[in-house]
Every structure is written in structure tokens, then in C-alpha cells.
ZAKOLDREN-910168 format. One record per residue: x, z, y of N, C-alpha, C, O in turn; residue in one letter. Coordinates in steps of 0.05 Angstrom, whole numbers. Layout:
<pts>
X|Z|Y|X|Z|Y|X|Z|Y|X|Z|Y|a
...
</pts>
This chain:
<pts>
1028|2267|989|1050|2251|998|1068|2268|1017|1057|2280|1036|m
1093|2270|1012|1110|2288|1028|1112|2279|1057|1112|2255|1063|p
1114|2299|1074|1117|2293|1103|1145|2282|1108|1165|2290|1095|k
1146|2265|1128|1172|2254|1135|1191|2275|1147|1215|2276|1141|l
1179|2293|1163|1195|2314|1175|1188|2340|1162|1164|2346|1157|w
1207|2356|1156|1203|2382|1144|1193|2402|1166|1185|2393|1188|e
1193|2427|1159|1183|2447|1178|1196|2444|1205|1219|2436|1208|s
1180|2450|1226|1188|2444|1254|1216|2454|1260|1223|2477|1254|a
1231|2437|1272|1258|2444|1282|1257|2443|1312|1247|2423|1323|s
1268|2463|1325|1265|2464|1354|1292|2467|1367|1310|2480|1356|e
1295|2454|1389|1320|2455|1404|1315|2468|1431|1298|2459|1446|v
1329|2489|1437|1326|2504|1462|1343|2492|1483|1367|2487|1479|t
1331|2486|1506|1346|2474|1528|1341|2490|1553|1327|2510|1552|s
1352|2482|1576|1348|2497|1601|1318|2499|1608|1302|2485|1597|p
1312|2518|1626|1285|2524|1634|1271|2499|1645|1284|2481|1655|a
1244|2498|1641|1230|2474|1649|1232|2469|1679|1235|2446|1688|i
1232|2490|1695|1235|2486|1724|1261|2474|1731|1263|2455|1747|d
1282|2484|1719|1309|2473|1723|1310|2444|1714|1322|2427|1728|f
1298|2438|1691|1298|2411|1680|1283|2392|1699|1292|2369|1703|l
1261|2401|1710|1246|2385|1729|1262|2378|1754|1261|2355|1764|s
1277|2398|1764|1294|2393|1787|1316|2373|1781|1322|2355|1797|v
1328|2376|1757|1349|2357|1749|1338|2329|1747|1351|2310|1756|v
1315|2326|1735|1302|2299|1732|1296|2287|1759|1302|2264|1764|i
1285|2304|1777|1278|2294|1803|1303|2285|1819|1303|2264|1831|a
1324|2301|1817|1349|2294|1831|1361|2269|1819|1371|2252|1834|l
1360|2267|1793|1372|2243|1780|1357|2218|1788|1370|2198|1793|f
1331|2220|1790|1315|2196|1798|1322|2188|1826|1327|2165|1832|v
1323|2208|1845|1329|2202|1873|1357|2191|1876|1361|2171|1890|v
1376|2205|1864|1404|2197|1867|1409|2170|1854|1423|2153|1866|v
1398|2165|1830|1403|2140|1817|1391|2117|1832|1403|2095|1835|s
1367|2121|1843|1354|2099|1859|1370|2094|1884|1374|2071|1891|a
1378|2115|1898|1394|2112|1923|1421|2099|1917|1429|2081|1932|a
1434|2108|1896|1460|2097|1889|1458|2068|1882|1474|2052|1890|l
1438|2061|1866|1434|2033|1858|1429|2015|1883|1440|1993|1884|a
1413|2025|1902|1408|2010|1926|1433|2006|1943|1439|1984|1953|l
1448|2028|1947|1472|2027|1963|1493|2008|1951|1504|1991|1965|v
1498|2012|1925|1518|1995|1912|1510|1966|1912|1526|1948|1915|v
1484|1961|1908|1474|1934|1908|1478|1921|1935|1487|1898|1936|w
1473|1935|1957|1476|1924|1983|1505|1919|1990|1512|1900|2004|r
1523|1937|1981|1551|1935|1988|1566|1915|1971|1585|1902|1981|l
1559|1912|1946|1576|1897|1927|1564|1871|1919|1579|1853|1911|m
1538|1868|1919|1527|1843|1908|1534|1819|1925|1535|1796|1915|d
1538|1823|1952|1544|1800|1969|1574|1792|1969|1581|1772|1980|t
1590|1809|1957|1619|1803|1956|1625|1780|1936|1610|1777|1916|r
1646|1765|1941|1653|1744|1923|1663|1756|1897|1676|1777|1897|a
1656|1744|1875|1664|1754|1849|1694|1749|1845|1705|1729|1854|k
1707|1768|1833|1736|1767|1829|1741|1756|1801|1731|1767|1782|v
1758|1736|1799|1765|1725|1773|1792|1736|1764|1810|1739|1780|s
1794|1741|1738|1819|1749|1726|1828|1727|1707|1814|1721|1688|v
1851|1715|1713|1859|1692|1697|1840|1669|1702|1834|1662|1724|g
1831|1657|1679|1812|1635|1681|1783|1644|1677|1765|1628|1677|s
1779|1670|1674|1752|1680|1668|1739|1691|1693|1752|1700|1712|e
1713|1689|1694|1697|1701|1716|1672|1712|1704|1663|1704|1682|s
1660|1731|1718|1636|1744|1708|1613|1735|1726|1615|1738|1751|c
1591|1725|1715|1569|1715|1731|1552|1737|1743|1533|1731|1758|p
1558|1762|1738|1544|1784|1751|1565|1804|1763|1589|1801|1756|w
1556|1822|1780|1575|1840|1794|1570|1869|1786|1552|1875|1770|t
1587|1886|1797|1584|1915|1792|1557|1924|1805|1546|1944|1795|l
1548|1911|1825|1522|1917|1837|1500|1914|1817|1482|1930|1815|g
1502|1892|1801|1482|1887|1780|1483|1910|1759|1463|1919|1750|d
1508|1918|1752|1511|1938|1732|1499|1965|1741|1483|1977|1726|v
1505|1973|1766|1494|1998|1776|1464|1996|1779|1449|2016|1774|m
1454|1973|1787|1425|1970|1791|1410|1972|1764|1390|1986|1762|t
1421|1959|1744|1408|1959|1717|1408|1987|1706|1388|1996|1695|v
1431|2001|1707|1432|2028|1696|1415|2047|1713|1402|2065|1701|f
1414|2044|1739|1397|2061|1755|1368|2056|1750|1352|2075|1746|g
1360|2031|1749|1332|2024|1744|1324|2031|1716|1302|2042|1711|l
1341|2025|1696|1335|2031|1669|1333|2061|1664|1315|2070|1650|g
1351|2076|1677|1349|2105|1674|1324|2117|1686|1312|2135|1675|g
1317|2106|1709|1292|2115|1723|1268|2109|1706|1251|2127|1702|w
1265|2085|1695|1243|2078|1678|1242|2095|1653|1220|2103|1644|l
1265|2100|1642|1266|2116|1618|1256|2144|1623|1240|2155|1607|t
1265|2156|1645|1256|2183|1652|1226|2184|1657|1212|2203|1648|l
1215|2164|1670|1187|2163|1676|1171|2160|1650|1149|2172|1648|m
1181|2145|1631|1166|2142|1606|1169|2165|1587|1151|2172|1572|l
1192|2179|1588|1197|2201|1570|1185|2227|1580|1179|2245|1565|l
1181|2230|1607|1171|2255|1618|1144|2264|1606|1142|2287|1598|a
1124|2246|1603|1099|2254|1590|1103|2262|1561|1091|2281|1552|p
1121|2248|1547|1126|2254|1519|1138|2282|1516|1131|2297|1498|d
1157|2288|1534|1170|2314|1534|1149|2336|1540|1149|2357|1527|v
1132|2331|1559|1112|2351|1567|1092|2356|1545|1084|2379|1540|a
1085|2335|1530|1065|2338|1508|1078|2349|1483|1067|2366|1470|v
1102|2339|1476|1115|2347|1451|1130|2373|1453|1133|2386|1432|s
1138|2380|1477|1154|2405|1480|1137|2430|1476|1113|2429|1481|g
1150|2451|1467|1137|2476|1463|1150|2497|1481|1174|2501|1481|l
1134|2509|1498|1144|2528|1517|1147|2555|1504|1127|2567|1495|t
1171|2565|1504|1176|2592|1493|1196|2606|1511|1219|2599|1512|r
1186|2626|1525|1202|2642|1544|1216|2624|1564|1240|2627|1569|e
1200|2605|1575|1211|2588|1596|1230|2567|1587|1245|2556|1603|g
1230|2560|1562|1248|2540|1552|1232|2516|1540|1208|2519|1535|t
1245|2494|1537|1233|2470|1526|1244|2465|1498|1268|2464|1494|l
1226|2462|1478|1235|2457|1451|1225|2429|1442|1202|2422|1446|s
1243|2414|1429|1237|2387|1420|1241|2386|1390|1263|2394|1380|i
1222|2377|1375|1225|2374|1346|1235|2347|1339|1240|2330|1356|s
1238|2342|1313|1252|2318|1304|1237|2292|1310|1248|2273|1320|a
1211|2292|1305|1195|2268|1308|1194|2258|1338|1199|2235|1343|a
1188|2276|1357|1189|2268|1385|1217|2259|1394|1219|2240|1410|p
1238|2271|1383|1265|2263|1391|1271|2235|1381|1282|2219|1395|l
1263|2229|1356|1267|2202|1346|1252|2181|1363|1262|2160|1369|a
1227|2188|1370|1211|2170|1387|1225|2166|1415|1224|2144|1425|r
1236|2187|1426|1249|2185|1452|1274|2168|1450|1280|2152|1468|m
1289|2171|1428|1313|2154|1425|1305|2125|1424|1319|2108|1436|v
1284|2118|1410|1275|2091|1407|1266|2080|1434|1273|2058|1442|l
1250|2095|1449|1240|2087|1475|1263|2083|1495|1264|2063|1509|i
1282|2101|1495|1305|2098|1513|1320|2073|1508|1327|2058|1527|q
1326|2067|1483|1341|2043|1477|1326|2017|1483|1338|1998|1493|n
1300|2017|1477|1284|1993|1483|1283|1988|1512|1286|1965|1521|v
1278|2009|1528|1275|2006|1557|1301|1996|1570|1301|1978|1586|v
1323|2008|1562|1349|2000|1574|1356|1971|1566|1367|1956|1583|l
1352|1964|1541|1358|1937|1533|1341|1916|1548|1351|1896|1557|a
1315|1921|1550|1297|1903|1564|1304|1901|1593|1303|1879|1605|l
1311|1923|1606|1319|1923|1634|1343|1905|1638|1343|1889|1657|t
1363|1907|1621|1387|1891|1623|1381|1862|1619|1389|1845|1634|c
1366|1855|1597|1360|1827|1591|1344|1814|1612|1350|1792|1621|f
1323|1828|1622|1305|1816|1642|1319|1812|1668|1315|1792|1682|l
1336|1832|1676|1350|1830|1701|1369|1806|1701|1370|1790|1720|w
1385|1803|1680|1404|1781|1678|1389|1754|1677|1399|1734|1689|l
1367|1753|1663|1353|1728|1660|1339|1720|1686|1341|1697|1694|r
1325|1739|1698|1309|1733|1722|1327|1732|1747|1324|1713|1763|v
1345|1752|1750|1360|1753|1775|1384|1734|1775|1391|1723|1795|r
1397|1731|1752|1422|1716|1750|1419|1690|1734|1436|1673|1736|r
1397|1687|1719|1394|1663|1703|1415|1661|1681|1422|1639|1674|g
1424|1684|1671|1445|1684|1651|1433|1684|1623|1415|1699|1617|v
1444|1667|1605|1436|1667|1577|1446|1692|1563|1468|1702|1570|s
1430|1702|1545|1438|1727|1531|1463|1723|1514|1477|1742|1507|l
1469|1698|1507|1493|1692|1491|1518|1699|1507|1540|1704|1495|s
1516|1700|1534|1538|1706|1551|1547|1735|1547|1570|1743|1555|r
1530|1752|1535|1537|1780|1531|1554|1784|1505|1562|1806|1500|l
1559|1762|1491|1575|1764|1467|1559|1770|1442|1570|1780|1422|g
1533|1763|1442|1516|1769|1420|1519|1748|1397|1511|1754|1374|l
1530|1725|1403|1533|1704|1383|1562|1701|1376|1580|1704|1392|t
1567|1696|1350|1595|1693|1340|1594|1677|1314|1583|1686|1295|d
1606|1654|1314|1606|1637|1290|1623|1649|1269|1619|1643|1245|v
1642|1666|1276|1660|1678|1257|1653|1707|1253|1670|1724|1251|d
1627|1713|1252|1617|1741|1251|1626|1756|1226|1629|1780|1227|w
1629|1742|1204|1637|1756|1180|1665|1769|1183|1669|1792|1175|r
1684|1754|1193|1711|1765|1197|1711|1787|1218|1725|1807|1215|r
1695|1783|1239|1693|1804|1260|1681|1830|1248|1689|1852|1255|r
1661|1826|1230|1648|1850|1218|1668|1865|1201|1668|1889|1201|m
1684|1850|1186|1704|1864|1169|1724|1879|1186|1732|1901|1179|r
1732|1867|1208|1750|1881|1227|1737|1905|1238|1750|1926|1242|a
1711|1903|1245|1697|1926|1256|1693|1948|1236|1694|1972|1244|g
1690|1942|1211|1687|1963|1190|1713|1979|1188|1712|2003|1187|l
1736|1965|1189|1761|1980|1188|1765|1996|1213|1774|2019|1212|k
1759|1984|1236|1762|1998|1262|1744|2022|1264|1750|2042|1277|a
1720|2020|1252|1700|2041|1254|1711|2068|1243|1706|2089|1255|g
1724|2067|1220|1736|2091|1209|1758|2102|1227|1761|2127|1230|f
1773|2085|1239|1794|2093|1257|1783|2107|1282|1793|2128|1290|a
1762|2095|1294|1751|2106|1319|1737|2132|1312|1737|2151|1329|v
1724|2134|1289|1711|2159|1281|1732|2181|1278|1728|2204|1287|w
1754|2175|1266|1775|2195|1262|1787|2204|1289|1791|2227|1293|l
1792|2184|1307|1802|2191|1333|1782|2209|1348|1790|2228|1361|l
1757|2202|1346|1736|2218|1360|1735|2247|1349|1732|2266|1364|a
1737|2249|1322|1735|2276|1310|1759|2293|1318|1756|2317|1323|e
1783|2280|1320|1807|2295|1329|1803|2304|1357|1810|2327|1364|i
1793|2286|1374|1789|2292|1403|1769|2314|1406|1772|2332|1423|a
1747|2314|1390|1727|2335|1391|1739|2362|1385|1734|2382|1399|v
1754|2363|1363|1765|2389|1355|1786|2399|1374|1788|2423|1379|r
1802|2381|1386|1822|2390|1406|1808|2400|1431|1816|2420|1442|l
1786|2386|1439|1772|2395|1463|1759|2422|1458|1760|2439|1475|t
1746|2426|1435|1733|2451|1429|1753|2474|1428|1747|2496|1435|r
1777|2468|1417|1797|2489|1416|1809|2496|1443|1816|2519|1448|a
1811|2476|1461|1822|2480|1487|1802|2491|1507|1810|2504|1527|a
1776|2487|1502|1756|2495|1522|1757|2525|1529|1755|2531|1553|a
1760|2543|1510|1761|2572|1517|1784|2579|1535|1783|2599|1549|p
1806|2563|1534|1829|2568|1551|1825|2557|1580|1839|2566|1598|r
1807|2538|1582|1803|2525|1608|1779|2537|1624|1781|2541|1648|v
1757|2543|1609|1733|2553|1622|1729|2582|1617|1737|2593|1596|f
1715|2596|1635|1707|2624|1631|1686|2625|1610|1672|2605|1605|s
1681|2648|1598|1660|2651|1577|1633|2643|1588|1617|2630|1573|p
1627|2650|1613|1601|2643|1624|1598|2613|1627|1577|2602|1620|e
1618|2601|1638|1618|2571|1642|1617|2557|1615|1602|2537|1612|t
1632|2567|1596|1632|2554|1570|1605|2556|1557|1596|2537|1543|l
1591|2578|1561|1564|2582|1549|1545|2561|1561|1528|2550|1547|q
1547|2557|1587|1530|2537|1601|1536|2509|1590|1517|2494|1585|v
1561|2503|1588|1569|2476|1579|1560|2471|1550|1550|2449|1544|l
1562|2491|1533|1555|2487|1505|1524|2486|1502|1514|2475|1482|t
1510|2497|1521|1480|2496|1519|1468|2471|1531|1444|2467|1529|s
1484|2455|1545|1474|2431|1557|1464|2412|1536|1477|2408|1516|m
1441|2400|1542|1430|2380|1523|1446|2355|1523|1455|2345|1544|e
1451|2344|1500|1464|2318|1497|1455|2307|1470|1442|2321|1454|s
1461|2282|1464|1454|2271|1439|1466|2287|1416|1454|2291|1395|s
1491|2297|1420|1504|2312|1399|1491|2339|1394|1485|2346|1371|t
1485|2354|1416|1474|2381|1412|1446|2379|1401|1438|2396|1385|t
1430|2360|1410|1403|2356|1399|1404|2350|1369|1390|2362|1353|l
1420|2331|1362|1422|2323|1334|1434|2345|1317|1426|2349|1294|l
1453|2360|1329|1466|2381|1314|1446|2403|1306|1449|2415|1284|q
1426|2408|1323|1407|2428|1317|1384|2418|1298|1373|2433|1283|a
1378|2392|1300|1355|2381|1285|1362|2370|1258|1348|2375|1239|i
1384|2356|1256|1390|2341|1231|1392|2359|1206|1383|2350|1185|l
1404|2383|1208|1405|2399|1183|1378|2408|1172|1376|2417|1149|p
1356|2404|1188|1330|2414|1179|1311|2392|1171|1290|2397|1160|t
1318|2366|1176|1299|2345|1169|1301|2338|1140|1320|2344|1126|v
1280|2324|1130|1280|2315|1103|1298|2291|1099|1310|2281|1119|s
1300|2281|1075|1316|2257|1070|1305|2233|1085|1320|2217|1096|v
1278|2231|1086|1266|2209|1101|1272|2211|1131|1277|2191|1143|g
1271|2235|1141|1278|2239|1169|1307|2232|1175|1313|2220|1196|g
1325|2239|1157|1353|2233|1160|1357|2202|1160|1373|2192|1176|l
1343|2188|1143|1345|2159|1142|1336|2147|1169|1348|2128|1179|v
1314|2158|1180|1304|2148|1206|1325|2152|1228|1330|2134|1244|v
1339|2175|1228|1359|2180|1249|1384|2163|1244|1397|2154|1263|f
1390|2157|1218|1412|2139|1213|1407|2111|1224|1424|2099|1235|v
1382|2102|1221|1375|2076|1231|1375|2075|1262|1386|2057|1274|i
1363|2096|1274|1360|2096|1303|1387|2101|1317|1396|2087|1335|l
1401|2122|1308|1426|2130|1320|1450|2114|1310|1469|2109|1324|v
1448|2107|1284|1471|2093|1272|1471|2063|1275|1492|2050|1274|g
1447|2051|1278|1445|2022|1279|1433|2011|1305|1444|1993|1317|l
1411|2023|1314|1397|2013|1338|1413|2021|1363|1419|2003|1380|v
1419|2046|1366|1432|2055|1391|1459|2042|1395|1465|2034|1418|a
1476|2038|1374|1502|2024|1379|1498|1996|1389|1514|1986|1405|p
1477|1982|1379|1473|1954|1388|1466|1954|1418|1477|1938|1433|l
1448|1971|1426|1440|1972|1455|1464|1981|1472|1469|1969|1493|v
1479|2001|1463|1502|2010|1479|1524|1990|1480|1537|1987|1501|e
1529|1975|1459|1549|1954|1460|1541|1932|1480|1558|1921|1495|e
1516|1924|1480|1506|1904|1499|1509|1914|1527|1519|1899|1545|v
1502|1939|1532|1503|1950|1559|1531|1956|1569|1539|1947|1591|l
1547|1969|1552|1573|1979|1562|1596|1959|1557|1613|1956|1575|f
1596|1944|1535|1617|1925|1530|1608|1897|1539|1624|1883|1552|r
1585|1888|1531|1577|1861|1538|1569|1857|1567|1574|1836|1579|g
1558|1878|1580|1549|1877|1607|1567|1890|1628|1576|1877|1647|f
1573|1916|1624|1588|1931|1644|1618|1923|1644|1629|1919|1665|a
1630|1922|1620|1659|1917|1619|1667|1891|1633|1687|1891|1648|y
1654|1868|1628|1663|1843|1641|1663|1845|1672|1681|1834|1685|p
1643|1859|1683|1643|1863|1712|1666|1880|1722|1677|1875|1743|a
1672|1901|1706|1695|1918|1713|1721|1904|1709|1740|1908|1725|m
1723|1888|1689|1747|1872|1684|1752|1852|1707|1774|1848|1716|k
1730|1840|1716|1732|1820|1737|1742|1832|1763|1755|1819|1779|a
1736|1857|1767|1744|1870|1792|1771|1884|1790|1787|1883|1809|r
1777|1896|1767|1801|1912|1765|1821|1903|1744|1842|1914|1741|w
1815|1882|1729|1832|1873|1708|1825|1886|1681|1809|1905|1681|g
1837|1876|1660|1829|1886|1633|1836|1915|1628|1820|1930|1617|s
1861|1923|1636|1869|1951|1629|1852|1971|1644|1841|1989|1631|r
1850|1968|1670|1834|1987|1686|1804|1984|1679|1789|2003|1679|w
1796|1959|1672|1769|1955|1664|1762|1970|1639|1740|1982|1637|g
1780|1970|1619|1776|1986|1595|1774|2016|1601|1757|2030|1591|m
1792|2025|1618|1793|2054|1625|1767|2062|1639|1755|2082|1632|a
1759|2047|1659|1735|2054|1674|1710|2052|1657|1693|2069|1659|v
1709|2031|1641|1685|2027|1624|1684|2049|1603|1662|2059|1596|s
1707|2058|1593|1707|2080|1574|1697|2106|1587|1682|2121|1575|g
1707|2111|1611|1698|2135|1626|1668|2134|1632|1654|2153|1631|a
1659|2110|1639|1631|2105|1646|1614|2110|1621|1592|2122|1623|f
1623|2100|1599|1609|2104|1573|1607|2133|1566|1586|2143|1558|f
1629|2148|1570|1629|2177|1564|1611|2192|1583|1596|2210|1575|a
1612|2185|1609|1596|2199|1629|1566|2195|1624|1550|2213|1630|a
1558|2172|1614|1530|2166|1610|1518|2183|1588|1493|2185|1587|a
1534|2196|1572|1524|2213|1551|1518|2242|1561|1507|2258|1546|h
1526|2247|1585|1519|2273|1599|1527|2297|1583|1512|2316|1580|l
1552|2298|1573|1562|2321|1560|1592|2324|1566|1608|2307|1558|t
1599|2345|1581|1626|2349|1590|1645|2355|1567|1668|2344|1567|l
1637|2372|1548|1655|2379|1527|1662|2356|1508|1684|2355|1497|l
1644|2337|1506|1649|2314|1489|1660|2290|1504|1664|2269|1493|d
1665|2294|1530|1674|2272|1547|1700|2260|1537|1701|2235|1535|f
1721|2275|1531|1746|2263|1521|1742|2246|1496|1753|2224|1494|p
1727|2256|1477|1722|2242|1452|1707|2216|1457|1714|2195|1447|a
1686|2217|1473|1670|2194|1479|1686|2173|1496|1682|2149|1493|l
1704|2183|1513|1721|2165|1529|1740|2150|1510|1744|2126|1514|c
1751|2164|1491|1769|2151|1471|1753|2129|1456|1763|2107|1453|v
1729|2135|1448|1712|2116|1434|1706|2092|1452|1708|2069|1443|v
1699|2097|1477|1692|2076|1496|1716|2057|1501|1712|2033|1502|g
1739|2068|1506|1763|2052|1511|1770|2035|1486|1776|2011|1488|v
1769|2047|1463|1775|2033|1438|1756|2010|1434|1765|1988|1426|f
1730|2014|1438|1711|1993|1434|1714|1971|1454|1709|1947|1448|l
1721|1978|1479|1726|1958|1499|1750|1941|1492|1750|1916|1496|a
1770|1954|1482|1794|1939|1472|1787|1920|1450|1796|1897|1449|w
1770|1930|1431|1762|1913|1409|1746|1889|1418|1749|1867|1408|l
1729|1893|1438|1714|1871|1450|1732|1851|1464|1728|1827|1462|y
1752|1861|1478|1771|1844|1492|1787|1827|1472|1792|1804|1477|e
1795|1839|1450|1811|1826|1430|1795|1804|1415|1806|1783|1408|e
1770|1809|1409|1754|1791|1393|1736|1772|1409|1729|1751|1400|t
1730|1780|1434|1712|1764|1450|1683|1764|1440|1668|1746|1447|g
1676|1783|1424|1650|1784|1412|1641|1813|1409|1658|1831|1406|s
1615|1817|1408|1604|1844|1405|1602|1852|1375|1596|1875|1369|l
1607|1833|1357|1603|1838|1329|1622|1860|1319|1614|1879|1306|v
1648|1858|1326|1668|1877|1317|1663|1905|1330|1662|1925|1315|a
1660|1907|1357|1655|1934|1368|1629|1946|1359|1626|1970|1356|p
1608|1929|1355|1583|1940|1345|1586|1951|1317|1576|1973|1312|y
1599|1937|1300|1603|1946|1273|1619|1972|1272|1612|1991|1258|t
1640|1973|1289|1656|1998|1290|1640|2021|1302|1641|2043|1292|a
1624|2015|1322|1607|2035|1334|1586|2046|1315|1581|2070|1313|h
1575|2027|1299|1555|2035|1279|1567|2053|1258|1555|2073|1249|a
1591|2045|1248|1604|2061|1228|1610|2089|1239|1605|2109|1225|v
1620|2091|1264|1625|2117|1277|1600|2134|1278|1600|2157|1272|n
1577|2121|1287|1553|2137|1290|1541|2145|1264|1530|2168|1262|n
1541|2128|1244|1530|2135|1218|1546|2158|1206|1534|2178|1196|v
1572|2157|1207|1589|2178|1197|1584|2204|1212|1583|2226|1201|l
1580|2202|1239|1575|2226|1255|1548|2238|1248|1546|2263|1247|t
1528|2222|1244|1501|2233|1237|1503|2248|1210|1492|2269|1207|v
1517|2236|1191|1521|2249|1165|1536|2275|1168|1528|2296|1156|v
1557|2275|1184|1573|2300|1188|1556|2321|1202|1557|2344|1195|v
1541|2313|1223|1523|2332|1237|1502|2343|1218|1496|2367|1219|l
1491|2327|1200|1470|2336|1182|1480|2357|1162|1466|2375|1155|a
1506|2353|1153|1516|2371|1132|1536|2392|1142|1540|2412|1129|f
1550|2386|1165|1570|2404|1174|1566|2414|1202|1578|2434|1210|f
1550|2399|1218|1543|2409|1244|1562|2404|1267|1561|2417|1287|g
1581|2385|1263|1600|2378|1284|1603|2348|1286|1599|2334|1266|q
1611|2338|1310|1616|2310|1313|1608|2300|1340|1597|2316|1356|g
1614|2275|1347|1608|2263|1373|1594|2237|1368|1603|2220|1353|a
1572|2233|1382|1556|2208|1380|1559|2193|1407|1547|2171|1410|v
</pts>
């Protein structure tokens, strides 16, 4: 019976010592930031825009992302230590552990958001925009929008890559291009996996990850940002927040475009069905492009 993953594919990342420091700093900073923002913002009165109000605050958003990120790092650290291969002070991750990590990350973040809203705020999950009686029409709109957002992201990626050598020094550019991100990891792994492995990544990255990200960034984060800053600034900030969460500077403009577009789609439809469908189309196309051509933004 053929193996799901073909011969080992490895991704070289920064040295383990450096990675450990980054993880430790991220844990400390995220926990401290979540605590400070929670204390400063959770007690403030919620701001309503028009006739709408958000039953949670930006403090909730920062706390959920800080707590979810911390739990994710704690759960993934042993997997990285066991699955990684040390070669000349670097950490290598093959396809199977990466797929497992993607699944764990999305499950932990989704559960953190759901449990926090349910226990802390008593909010029904339907308030996140997960239900839509007109889902078929929203899905059709999302399918059309998905190709548009993918095209916009691809243009932004190519413009950024072309402009990067003019903005950054060769040394800085080398550091930026070597930084781990979903795109760089997939770009190195996808061309080497079998057809079965590619299907697994299409499901995880193309279908599961967009659902979790839409719940977190559009259903959860955007309403709180809209309530404080209005729809226009809320879209802009949520788009930048979405891009920053992917931890890749070179792909930041493309991901910001995607984030703003999906927030606008959510604002226009009032449901996660359309932005999720568009996001899924974008990610599936990107996975296919990365597998066969080696470029794209997820």
C-alpha cells in the first residue's frame, strides 16, 4: 500500500536556540499584552455603530488570541521537538508533522474562541455569523469573489517580491525570505508530497483553516473593531491584524488585501458563508499553485 507522504521533505528554519527565544518571548509578551488589554478595555462601555452593538470587546479579542496562541505553542512545542531533525543547528519539519500541526493549531484556536464567548460572555455561536438561511446564494457570491481575491493576492505578492530588493538590503532580504510562514513551509513541502498528501493539505489549508480564520478574524475580531472604530477603519484594522497574524513581512501586503476584502464581504452579506467560500477558493488555488509552481500567499 503506497505511503501517504513521499520521501522526506524538510524545511530549514532559524536555529533552535533562536527559535526557543522567539517562542519564549512570544509567550511572555502575548500573555502580558492580553492581561493589560483586558484590564484596560474590558471595563469600558461598548461602542455602538448605528443600531448595531457587539456583545464582546477588543479585550476579549486580544485575550482569546493571546491565550489561544499560548496554548498552541505549548501543544506544538513537543511535536516540533520530536518531529524536527537537527542538522547543523537548524530545525527541519516534514510534511506529516506539519499537517498535524496545522490541524492542532486550528482546533485549539477555534475551541478557545468558542469556549471564551460561551463561558465568559454567554454568547451563542450563531452570533458569529455561522448560520445563514440564504447560504446557497452567499456561497455562489463567495465562489465568484474567491477568484477575485486570489487574483488580487497574486498581483500583490508579485509586486511585493519585485519591490523588496529595492527596499531592503540583500542581507535583510535574505533574513525575511528565510522566515518561517505558512507560505514558505508549504512552498518547500508541497512539491514533494504524493497525491494523497496534497489532498490532505487541500482539506486542511483549503477548507479547515479558512473556516477557523473566518470565525476568528471576521466573525469575532471584526465586529469588535467595527464597534470601536466604525466599518471602514474596522475593515482596515482587521485586515492588518489578519496579515500580521501570519507572521510574514513579505506577504503582509497581499494578506492585508485579502483580509480587507473578506471583511468587506462579511459586512455586505452579514454572514460568514460568502467570505468563507471566497477564502477557501483562494487557499485551494494557492495550495495548487504552490504545489506546481512554488509561489502564492495563504
